[in-house]
N, C-alpha and C positions, 0 to 999 in steps of 0.2 A: 868295386873300386878299391885300389890299394892306398897305402899311406902316401906314396909319392903323388898320386892323382888328387887325393884330398888336399895335400899341401899346395899343389898348383892351383886348385880351385880357391883355396883360402887366400893365396897370394893375389889372384885375380880380383877377388873381392876387396882386399886391403888396398890394392892399387886403384880400384874404381872409386874408393872413398878419399883418395889422396893422402892416406896415412903414412906413405913412404916419403912424402915430400918433406923438405928441410924445415918448413914452417908449420908442419902439421900440429893440430891441437892434441893429437894422439900419437906421439912418437913411438915407433915400434922398437923400443930398446929392450934388452933382456930384463932390466929392472922393472920397467913398466909392465911388461908381459907377465913376469913372475907375480907381481902384485895382483894383476887382473886375474890370473889363473887361481890364485888363492881366494880371492873374493868370490869368483864363480863357484869354486869348490864348496865354499861355505854356504852358498845359495842352495846347493844340493842338500845340505844338512837341514835347511829350513823345511823341507818336505817331510822330515821325520821328527821335527821338534814337537814334543809332547804327545807323540803317538808312535806306535810300532808299525802300523799299516800305512800303505801308500794311498793317498786320496786321489791324486791326479797324475796318471802315468804320462800323459802328453806333456804336462808342464815339467815333470822330472826329466823326460827325454830332451826337452829344450835346454834345460840347465846342463845336462850331461854333454850335449852338443857344444855348448859354450866352453865347457872345460876342455873338451877335445880340441876345439879350434885354438884356444890359447896355448895348449900344450904343443900342438903342431907348429904354431907360430914361434913360440919360445925356442923349440928345438931348431927350427930352421934358421932364425936370426943368430942363434948361437953356434951354428955350424955343426950340429949334432944330427947324425943319421938315426932318427928315432927307431926305425925298424931294426937296425943293427943293435942299438942300445937295449931294446926290449928283448931281442933274442939272446944277447950276452947275459942280461940279468936273469932270464929264465934258466940258462945254463948254470949260472952261479947259484941260483936258488935250488936247483935240483939236488945239490950236494949238502944243502943246509938242513938242519933239523929244528923243528919247533915243538914245543910242548912235550919234551922228553919222548918223542916217538922215534922209532928207528927209521 
């Protein structure tokens, strides 16, 4: 399944919950989605708080899925082709240098 197919499945889920409706308790605005994305990303950190090793891979996978879904939704409602944005960023990063390495 590619990014477009995942995005469509995510849209179907959001529609099924009524979150695209005008009076939705969870308006799908870029601001709300960016906040939710950040909150979910922080939940990923909780899996490593006070330890270096992972305790529960399934729970981490669930949190990573939440992050991915909010990222897909934020990109979509903002009119950003996430696949193209990722490819463009990879190209830009290819010419960057980190840690004084050639």
